[in-house]
C-alpha positions as CSV (number, residue, x, y, z in Angstrom):
1,X,0.0,0.0,-0.2
2,X,1.7,3.4,-0.7
3,X,2.3,6.2,1.7
4,X,-1.1,8.0,2.4
5,X,-2.9,5.7,2.2
6,X,-5.3,4.3,4.6
7,X,-5.0,1.5,6.0
8,X,-8.4,1.0,8.4
9,X,-10.7,-1.6,5.5
10,X,-13.9,-1.2,8.2
11,X,-14.2,2.5,7.6
12,X,-16.4,3.7,4.7
13,X,-15.1,5.4,2.0
14,X,-12.4,7.3,4.5
15,X,-10.2,8.2,1.3
16,X,-13.1,10.2,0.3
17,X,-13.6,11.7,3.7
18,X,-10.1,12.6,5.0
19,X,-9.9,14.7,1.6
20,X,-13.0,16.6,2.4
21,X,-12.1,16.6,6.2
22,X,-8.7,18.1,4.8
23,X,-10.5,20.9,3.2
24,X,-13.2,21.7,6.0
25,X,-9.7,22.2,8.1
26,X,-8.3,24.5,5.2
27,X,-11.3,26.4,6.0
28,X,-11.2,27.0,9.3
29,X,-7.5,27.9,9.4
30,X,-7.5,30.6,6.5
31,X,-10.7,32.1,7.1
32,X,-10.7,31.9,11.1
33,X,-13.1,32.5,12.7
34,X,-17.0,34.6,13.7
35,X,-18.1,34.4,10.5
36,X,-21.6,33.7,9.4
37,X,-22.1,30.0,8.5
38,X,-23.0,31.2,4.6
39,X,-19.6,32.0,4.7
40,X,-18.2,29.7,5.7
41,X,-20.6,27.4,3.0
42,X,-19.1,29.6,0.3
43,X,-15.2,28.6,1.5
44,X,-15.7,25.0,2.2
45,X,-17.6,24.5,-1.6
46,X,-14.7,26.5,-3.2
47,X,-12.1,24.3,-1.0
48,X,-13.9,21.2,-2.1
49,X,-13.7,21.4,-5.9
50,X,-10.1,22.8,-5.5
51,X,-9.3,18.9,-4.5
52,X,-11.4,18.3,-7.4
53,X,-14.6,16.9,-5.5
54,X,-17.6,17.0,-8.0
55,X,-19.7,19.2,-5.5
56,X,-23.6,19.1,-5.7
57,X,-25.0,22.0,-2.9
58,X,-28.7,22.8,-1.4
59,X,-29.4,19.6,-3.2
60,X,-33.1,19.3,-2.9
61,X,-34.9,15.6,-1.9
62,X,-39.0,16.0,-1.3
63,X,-40.2,14.1,1.5
64,X,-42.7,12.2,0.6
65,X,-45.3,9.8,2.6
66,X,-47.8,7.0,0.6
67,X,-47.0,8.8,-2.2
68,X,-47.9,12.1,-1.0
69,X,-45.2,15.1,-1.0
70,X,-44.9,16.4,2.6
71,X,-42.1,18.9,2.2
72,X,-38.7,18.7,1.7
73,X,-35.1,18.7,2.1
74,X,-31.9,20.5,1.4
75,X,-29.0,19.3,2.0
76,X,-25.7,21.4,2.9
77,X,-23.6,19.0,0.5
78,X,-23.7,15.6,-1.9
79,X,-19.8,15.2,-2.2
80,X,-19.5,12.3,-5.2
81,X,-22.5,11.6,-4.7
82,X,-21.7,9.3,-2.2
83,X,-21.3,11.5,1.4
84,X,-23.4,14.3,3.0
85,X,-21.7,17.1,4.5
86,X,-23.5,19.4,6.7
87,X,-22.2,22.2,8.7
88,X,-23.5,23.9,11.8
89,X,-22.4,26.7,13.5
90,X,-22.3,26.9,17.7
91,X,-21.1,25.6,20.9
92,X,-22.4,21.8,20.3
93,X,-24.7,19.3,18.4
94,X,-28.2,18.6,19.2
95,X,-30.0,15.3,18.8
96,X,-32.1,16.6,16.3
97,X,-29.0,17.4,14.1
98,X,-27.8,13.6,14.3
99,X,-31.8,12.5,13.2
100,X,-31.1,15.2,10.4
101,X,-28.7,14.1,8.7
102,X,-29.7,10.2,9.7
103,X,-33.1,11.2,7.3
104,X,-30.7,13.0,4.4
105,X,-28.4,9.6,4.0
106,X,-31.8,7.6,4.3
107,X,-33.3,9.3,1.5
108,X,-29.8,9.5,-0.6
109,X,-28.7,6.2,-0.3
110,X,-25.6,7.1,0.6
111,X,-23.5,5.0,2.3
112,X,-22.0,7.8,4.8
113,X,-22.5,11.5,6.4
114,X,-20.5,14.2,8.3
115,X,-21.5,16.5,10.4
116,X,-19.3,19.5,11.0
117,X,-19.8,21.6,14.2
118,X,-17.6,24.7,13.5
119,X,-17.7,27.0,16.7
120,X,-16.6,30.6,17.9
121,X,-12.9,29.5,19.3
122,X,-12.2,27.9,15.5
123,X,-12.5,24.6,17.6
124,X,-14.2,21.6,14.7
125,X,-16.0,19.0,15.7
126,X,-17.1,16.2,13.6
127,X,-18.5,13.1,13.5
128,X,-19.4,10.5,10.9
129,X,-22.8,8.9,10.5
130,X,-23.7,5.5,9.4
131,X,-26.7,5.2,7.8
132,X,-30.0,3.7,10.5
133,X,-30.0,0.4,10.5
134,X,-33.0,-0.5,7.5
135,X,-34.2,-3.3,10.6
136,X,-34.7,-0.6,12.6
């Protein structure tokens, strides 16, 4: 295995997720703190695209129940059609943030979500989120 390759074969999409997180840390380090979420969002999009990644933003997904549309989702990012990335600004994650990304994973049938929190002190916290078990 060449240097720089990820060795943990149990991780889902390790190289792609590490590339995404590299872009997030670049943005955090270069942009710094104190900006509104929309500016971090734009910077992350730019950093991901500069890495050559296929990035879709504000991906529209209708919510349906019994063949009736009951609402809409708008994903922050869908990267390479494989990873849902959600950005949050603030002190901590809420349970609803995790519920939200799991619903996105279920709706898109993607294998991995990454939820990232940027706080006012410059800390980057992230969680890799797998889709909910189909049996639950």
